[in-house]
C-alpha positions in Angstrom: -21.0 -102.5 -144.1 -20.4 -102.8 -140.8 -22.0 -106.6 -140.6 -20.3 -107.7 -144.0 -16.7 -107.0 -143.4 -17.5 -108.6 -139.9 -19.0 -111.3 -141.3 -16.2 -112.1 -143.9 -13.5 -111.4 -141.5 -15.3 -114.0 -139.5 -15.2 -116.3 -141.9 -11.4 -115.9 -143.0 -10.7 -116.2 -138.9 -12.9 -119.4 -138.5 -10.7 -121.1 -141.8 -7.6 -120.0 -140.5 -8.3 -121.6 -137.1 -9.7 -124.9 -138.7 -6.7 -125.2 -140.8 -4.2 -124.2 -137.7 -5.8 -126.5 -135.6 -5.9 -129.8 -138.1 -2.4 -129.0 -138.4 -1.7 -129.7 -134.4 -4.1 -132.2 -134.9 -1.8 -133.8 -136.7 1.6 -132.9 -135.6 1.0 -132.0 -132.2 3.8 -129.1 -131.9 3.4 -126.6 -129.2 3.1 -123.4 -131.3 0.7 -124.8 -133.5 -1.3 -125.5 -130.3 -0.6 -121.8 -129.0 -1.2 -120.3 -132.9 -4.9 -122.1 -132.7 -5.6 -120.8 -129.2 -5.3 -117.6 -130.4 -7.0 -117.6 -133.5 -10.1 -119.6 -131.6 -10.2 -116.3 -129.4 -9.6 -113.8 -132.2 -12.8 -115.8 -134.1 -15.1 -115.2 -130.7 -14.0 -111.5 -130.8 -15.0 -111.0 -134.4 -18.5 -113.1 -133.8 -18.9 -110.8 -131.0 -18.3 -108.2 -133.2 -20.2 -109.4 -135.8 -23.4 -110.0 -133.5 -23.4 -106.6 -132.8 -23.2 -105.1 -136.7 -26.1 -107.6 -136.8 -27.9 -106.1 -133.9 -26.8 -102.4 -134.4 -25.2 -101.4 -131.4 -23.1 -102.9 -129.2 -24.1 -104.5 -125.6 -22.3 -105.4 -122.5 -21.8 -108.8 -123.2 -20.4 -108.6 -127.0 -18.3 -105.5 -125.9 -16.7 -107.6 -122.9 -16.2 -110.5 -125.1 -14.5 -108.3 -127.8 -12.2 -106.7 -125.9 -11.1 -109.5 -123.5 -10.6 -111.8 -126.8 -9.5 -109.3 -129.2 -7.9 -106.9 -127.7 -6.1 -108.3 -124.7 -5.6 -112.3 -125.8 -4.7 -112.8 -129.5 -1.4 -110.9 -129.9 -0.2 -112.4 -127.1 -0.8 -115.2 -127.3 0.2 -115.8 -131.0 3.5 -114.4 -129.7 3.9 -116.9 -127.5 3.2 -119.8 -130.5 5.9 -117.9 -132.0 8.8 -118.2 -129.4 8.0 -122.0 -128.9 9.0 -121.7 -132.7 11.9 -119.7 -132.8 13.3 -119.3 -129.3 15.0 -120.8 -127.0 12.7 -123.6 -124.5 13.5 -121.0 -121.4 12.5 -117.9 -123.1 9.7 -119.4 -124.4 8.0 -120.1 -120.9 9.0 -117.1 -119.0 7.0 -115.0 -121.7 4.4 -117.8 -121.3 4.6 -117.1 -117.8 4.2 -113.2 -118.5 1.3 -113.0 -120.9 -0.9 -116.0 -119.1 -0.2 -113.6 -115.8 -1.0 -110.4 -118.1 -4.1 -112.2 -119.3 -5.9 -112.9 -115.9 -5.6 -109.9 -114.7 -7.0 -107.9 -117.6 -9.9 -110.6 -117.6 -10.6 -109.8 -114.4 -10.5 -106.2 -115.4 -12.5 -106.5 -118.3 -15.6 -108.9 -116.7 -15.6 -107.1 -113.3 -15.4 -102.9 -114.2 -19.1 -101.8 -114.6 -19.6 -101.3 -118.2 -22.3 -98.0 -119.1 -24.0 -99.1 -121.9 -25.2 -95.5 -123.2 -21.0 -95.3 -123.7 -21.7 -98.4 -126.4 -23.6 -96.2 -128.4 -20.9 -93.4 -129.5 -19.7 -94.9 -132.5 -18.0 -94.5 -135.6 -19.0 -94.9 -139.0 -18.4 -98.9 -139.2 -19.3 -99.5 -136.0 -16.6 -99.1 -133.4 -17.1 -97.8 -130.2 -15.1 -94.6 -130.1 -14.9 -93.5 -126.7 -12.8 -95.4 -123.8 -15.2 -97.6 -122.2 -12.3 -98.9 -119.7 -10.2 -97.0 -118.1 -6.4 -97.3 -118.0 -6.2 -98.8 -114.8 -6.9 -101.7 -114.0 -8.0 -102.5 -117.6 -6.4 -100.5 -120.7 -2.9 -101.4 -118.8 -2.9 -104.7 -119.2 -4.1 -104.6 -122.7 -1.4 -102.5 -124.2 1.2 -104.4 -122.3 0.1 -107.2 -123.6 0.1 -105.8 -126.9 3.2 -104.8 -126.8 4.8 -107.8 -125.8 2.7 -109.5 -128.7 3.6 -107.7 -131.2 7.4 -107.4 -130.4 7.4 -111.5 -130.5 5.4 -112.2 -133.4 6.6 -109.9 -135.5 10.2 -110.8 -133.8 10.1 -114.1 -134.5 8.9 -113.6 -138.1 12.0 -111.1 -138.7 14.3 -113.6 -137.1 12.9 -115.9 -138.9 13.8 -114.4 -142.3 17.2 -113.8 -141.3 17.6 -117.3 -140.5 16.7 -118.1 -144.3 18.7 -115.7 -145.3 21.7 -116.9 -143.5 21.0 -120.3 -144.8 20.5 -119.0 -148.4 16.9 -120.2 -148.5 14.4 -117.7 -150.4 11.4 -118.3 -152.4 7.5 -119.1 -151.2 8.9 -119.7 -147.3 10.8 -116.1 -147.2 7.1 -114.5 -149.0 5.1 -116.1 -146.6 7.2 -115.3 -143.3 7.1 -111.6 -145.2 3.4 -111.7 -145.3 3.1 -112.8 -141.4 4.8 -109.6 -140.3 3.2 -107.2 -142.4 -0.1 -108.6 -141.3 1.6 -108.7 -137.5 2.3 -104.9 -137.8 -1.1 -104.3 -139.9 -3.0 -106.4 -136.4 -0.9 -104.2 -134.0 -1.7 -100.4 -135.6 -5.6 -101.7 -135.3 -5.3 -102.9 -131.7 -2.8 -100.0 -130.6 -5.6 -97.4 -131.7 -8.3 -99.0 -130.4 -6.8 -99.3 -127.3 -5.8 -95.5 -127.2 -10.1 -94.9 -127.7 -9.0 -93.0 -131.2 -12.0 -93.4 -134.1 -10.4 -95.4 -137.6 -11.3 -98.1 -139.7 -10.9 -101.0 -137.5 -12.7 -103.6 -139.2 -11.4 -102.9 -142.6 -7.4 -103.0 -140.6 -8.6 -106.6 -139.0 -10.0 -108.2 -141.8 -7.0 -106.7 -143.8 -4.3 -108.3 -140.7 -5.9 -111.6 -140.3 -6.3 -112.0 -144.5 -2.4 -111.2 -144.6 -1.3 -113.2 -141.8 -3.3 -116.6 -142.8 -2.2 -115.9 -146.7 1.3 -115.9 -145.3 0.8 -118.6 -143.3 -0.5 -120.6 -146.8 2.3 -119.7 -148.5 5.0 -120.4 -146.0 3.4 -124.0 -145.2 4.3 -125.3 -148.6 6.5 -128.2 -148.9 10.2 -127.5 -149.4 13.4 -129.5 -149.0 13.9 -129.3 -145.1 15.0 -126.4 -143.3 16.9 -125.5 -139.8 14.2 -126.0 -137.0 14.1 -122.4 -136.1 13.3 -120.8 -139.8 10.2 -123.3 -140.0 6.9 -121.9 -139.9 4.0 -125.2 -139.2 
């Protein structure tokens, strides 16, 4: 069950990454580059998770990769891409500096703090580690802050875009797609917040649901339509 869920999550995440990266290659828009980077690190995290499921156990390497790429960076950098699409250039740059600093500090903690392999064997039914492997300082605090900021930026940008669409009298596929993106962001935030706090739960299912819903929303909102205001565009 764990391996099947992780493999499906890996396939969906890799496909999502390729779609956004291909759009960046053609259009060279900053938010697409940042989203591509965020989705790439998420794909690396899910790959580490898949290897752990295939091997039947986590090890310090796979767990560090999962924690650094998934728990720490993905939400923050998705938020950075969203702000480059909806916010002022100054606000987007300030946010980028903040989450860049949080990411560097968090990475230093994740890859320098000693991990007790015996703690990685304490997993729930789906193979998620259900203990606090890393301390609040200097690791989990940076993860919590990055996730809070990332969720506010990502979901907040989607909600702002919905408000802009409503103000311009635009509805249909784009509004539905952006709504799905917001819902997916909330699902992801809930999953990773639980993971950071060390509580048990069906994390792989929520992770898969989050990326599938966000991907669906992205595809729906990317459909060609009459030109809209830049702040409401998604791709």
